[in-house]
C-alpha positions in Angstrom: 17.3 163.1 -48.3 18.2 163.1 -44.4 15.9 161.9 -42.4 15.9 163.2 -38.6 14.3 161.0 -36.0 12.7 162.7 -33.3 12.4 161.1 -29.9 9.9 159.8 -28.8 7.1 161.6 -27.1 6.6 160.3 -23.3 2.9 159.3 -22.4 1.1 162.2 -20.6 0.8 161.6 -16.9 -2.2 162.4 -15.2 -2.2 165.5 -13.1 -1.2 165.0 -9.1 0.4 161.5 -9.7 4.6 161.6 -10.3 5.4 158.1 -11.1 9.1 157.0 -9.4 11.1 154.5 -10.3 11.1 150.9 -9.3 14.2 150.9 -7.7 13.6 154.1 -5.7 10.4 153.1 -4.9 12.3 149.9 -3.5 15.0 151.2 -1.8 13.4 154.6 -0.4 13.0 155.1 3.3 9.7 153.5 5.1 8.2 156.8 6.7 5.8 155.9 9.6 2.3 157.4 9.2 -0.1 158.6 12.4 -1.1 155.0 13.5 2.1 153.6 13.9 2.9 156.6 16.4 -0.2 155.7 18.3 0.8 152.2 18.7 4.5 152.8 19.5 3.5 155.8 22.4 0.9 153.5 23.6 3.5 150.8 23.7 6.1 153.2 25.7 3.7 154.1 28.0 2.9 150.8 29.2 6.4 149.7 29.5 7.4 152.8 31.5 3.8 152.8 33.9 5.5 150.1 36.2 8.5 152.6 36.8 6.8 155.0 37.2 4.2 153.8 39.5 6.8 152.7 41.8 8.2 156.1 42.2 4.6 157.4 43.0 3.9 154.7 45.6 7.7 155.5 47.5 6.2 159.0 47.6 3.2 157.9 49.4 1.9 156.3 52.7 0.0 153.2 53.4 -3.0 154.9 54.0 -3.2 156.8 50.8 -2.1 153.6 48.7 -5.0 151.5 50.5 -7.8 153.8 49.3 -9.1 153.4 45.9 -8.6 154.9 43.7 -4.8 154.6 44.1 -2.7 157.6 43.4 -1.5 158.2 40.1 0.6 161.3 40.7 3.9 161.9 42.9 3.4 163.1 46.6 6.0 164.8 48.9 7.6 161.9 50.4 9.5 160.5 47.6 13.3 161.5 48.4 12.3 160.9 52.8 11.6 157.5 51.9 14.4 156.6 49.7 16.8 158.1 51.9 15.1 155.8 54.4 15.1 152.4 52.4 18.9 153.4 52.1 19.8 153.1 55.5 17.5 150.8 57.1 18.4 147.9 54.0 22.5 149.0 54.2 21.7 149.2 50.1 25.1 151.0 49.7 27.0 147.4 50.5 24.3 145.6 48.8 25.1 147.5 45.8 29.0 147.0 46.3 28.2 142.9 46.7 25.9 142.6 43.7 27.8 144.5 41.2 30.8 142.3 42.1 28.7 139.5 42.0 27.2 140.3 38.6 30.4 141.3 37.1 32.2 138.1 37.9 29.5 136.2 36.8 28.8 138.1 33.6 32.5 137.9 32.5 33.0 134.2 33.5 29.5 133.5 31.7 30.6 135.3 28.6 34.6 134.0 28.4 33.5 130.3 28.7 30.2 130.4 26.8 32.4 132.0 23.7 35.3 129.4 24.2 32.6 126.3 24.2 30.4 128.0 21.3 33.2 127.7 18.7 34.2 124.3 19.8 30.3 123.4 19.2 30.2 125.6 16.4 33.8 124.8 14.4 35.5 122.1 15.8 34.7 118.6 14.5 35.1 116.5 17.3 33.2 112.4 18.3 29.8 113.3 20.7 29.5 117.1 19.5 25.7 116.6 18.3 25.3 114.6 21.9 27.1 117.1 24.1 25.3 120.0 22.6 22.1 118.2 23.6 22.6 117.6 26.9 23.7 121.1 27.0 20.5 122.3 25.7 18.8 119.6 28.1 20.1 121.2 31.2 17.8 124.2 30.0 14.8 122.2 30.4 15.2 121.2 34.2 13.7 123.6 36.6 16.0 125.6 38.6 14.0 125.3 41.8 15.3 121.2 41.7 18.8 122.4 42.5 18.5 124.2 45.2 18.4 121.5 47.9 22.0 119.7 46.4 23.5 123.3 46.1 22.6 124.1 50.0 23.9 121.0 50.9 27.2 121.5 49.2 27.5 125.0 50.3 26.8 124.1 54.0 29.7 121.2 53.6 31.9 123.5 52.6 30.9 126.3 55.2 30.3 129.3 52.5 26.8 130.0 54.4 26.3 134.0 54.2 29.6 134.4 52.1 29.3 135.4 48.3 31.3 132.7 46.9 28.4 130.7 47.6 26.1 133.0 45.0 29.3 133.4 42.6 29.6 129.5 42.1 26.5 128.5 40.6 26.3 131.0 38.3 29.9 130.8 36.8 28.4 128.4 33.9 25.1 129.2 31.6 23.8 127.0 29.0 22.0 129.4 27.0 25.5 131.3 26.9 26.9 128.3 25.1 24.2 127.9 23.2 23.7 132.0 22.1 27.2 132.1 21.3 27.1 128.7 19.1 24.4 129.8 17.1 26.3 133.3 16.4 29.7 132.0 15.9 28.2 129.6 13.4 27.3 132.6 10.8 29.3 135.3 12.2 33.0 133.5 11.9 33.8 131.7 8.7 35.4 128.7 8.6 38.3 129.9 5.8 39.4 132.3 8.3 40.0 129.8 10.8 41.4 127.8 8.1 44.1 130.6 7.1 44.9 131.2 10.9 45.8 127.3 10.7 48.1 127.9 8.0 49.8 130.5 9.4 50.7 127.7 12.3 48.5 129.5 15.2 47.2 127.4 18.0 44.0 127.0 19.4 44.3 129.3 21.9 45.7 131.9 19.9 42.4 131.6 17.4 40.7 132.1 20.1 42.1 135.4 21.3 42.5 137.0 17.9 39.9 136.0 15.7 36.8 134.3 17.8 36.9 136.9 20.3 37.3 139.9 18.2 34.1 138.6 15.7 31.9 137.5 18.9 32.3 140.9 20.2 28.8 142.3 19.3 27.7 139.0 20.7 29.8 138.6 24.0 28.3 142.0 24.5 24.7 141.2 24.6 25.4 138.1 26.3 27.1 139.9 29.0 24.5 142.7 29.4 21.4 140.0 29.7 23.5 137.6 32.3 24.7 140.8 34.6 20.9 141.9 34.5 19.7 138.3 35.6 22.4 137.8 38.3 21.5 141.0 39.6 17.6 140.5 39.8 18.4 137.1 41.1 16.3 136.6 44.3 15.8 132.9 45.8 19.4 131.4 45.8 20.9 134.5 47.4 17.7 134.9 49.6 18.5 131.5 50.9 22.2 131.8 51.3 22.7 135.0 52.2 21.6 137.1 55.2 20.8 140.9 55.6 23.3 141.7 58.4 25.9 139.6 56.9 26.6 140.2 53.0 23.4 141.1 51.4 22.7 141.6 47.6 20.5 144.2 47.0 17.3 141.8 46.1 17.7 140.0 50.1 18.5 144.0 51.3 15.1 145.0 49.7 13.3 141.9 51.1 14.5 142.9 54.6 12.0 145.6 54.1 8.9 144.3 54.1 9.5 142.2 57.3 7.1 143.4 59.8 3.5 142.9 61.1 2.3 145.8 58.8 5.1 146.3 56.3 5.3 149.9 55.0 4.6 149.3 50.9 6.2 153.3 50.4 9.3 152.0 51.8 9.8 148.5 50.0 8.3 150.2 46.6 11.6 152.4 47.3 14.2 150.2 47.8 12.7 148.1 44.5 13.2 152.0 42.7 16.9 152.1 44.0 17.5 148.6 43.2 16.4 149.3 39.6 17.9 152.7 39.1 21.4 151.1 38.6 20.2 148.8 35.8 18.6 151.9 33.9 22.1 153.7 34.2 24.0 150.6 32.6 21.5 150.5 29.8 21.4 154.4 29.0 24.8 154.2 28.6 25.6 150.7 26.8 22.3 150.7 25.3 23.4 151.8 22.1 26.1 148.9 21.7 23.8 146.2 22.8 21.1 147.0 20.4 23.5 147.1 17.5 25.0 143.8 18.7 21.9 142.7 18.0 21.1 143.6 15.5 24.3 142.6 14.2 23.8 139.4 15.0 19.9 139.2 13.1 21.6 140.7 9.9 24.5 137.5 10.4 21.8 135.3 10.8 
């Protein structure tokens, strides 16, 4: 006698409901709802509003800016004010000076911070933790406290109104050392360094062929942060540089506000011109920078 086994009948499901496997639900793509899009749109508008209003103010005059309510749309004098600000503030030379200062500072900070971060993260030596605490402690000191000693040193070296007076104090960064140390602790396996040591690689060869490639995403992020920070620095360049000598962008824009009745629209035009290069840099390298931040977050 032959017995036929029939497969069990699956339970009936309610119409309109499709039961998905748990794995598919866990690994599926999350889709944003209308509330999420609304919140993102509000944050985007709020982030772009200062830049847009700067352009609007640059296209008006002092009389219109003083009225209530202020203007919320562009006038007809934007390009004229941009041309006047470019000429009066000597922004062409200021852009060259600031690019040079910010580029040298960013490259030096990234290089030295990566080497120091590797030493604090992977090398074993006496006093390592104490030295790292000292580096972190310097981040707690307000930068305004160092203005007077730095100015006395620059005056003795006769570096007033010279770009090296701005470059020298920005060649190292305690934040950069801490940032690279935290990244390399997770991103650089100890086994990779030990294998290079077994092959006879020196410390500098390990840094060049192993540390730098492994730290490339973090180096790109740190370089961008330091470039922007140096580009926007105002206090120290304003003290040691002059508008008619070797100005940076911030010093040149500050010169537009001099006078009995400063032209606010002209100042806004200079500020807009000083911001545009940073927007261009971020538009070109933004994908790599965000990718480096995300890669560091995953590794951490």
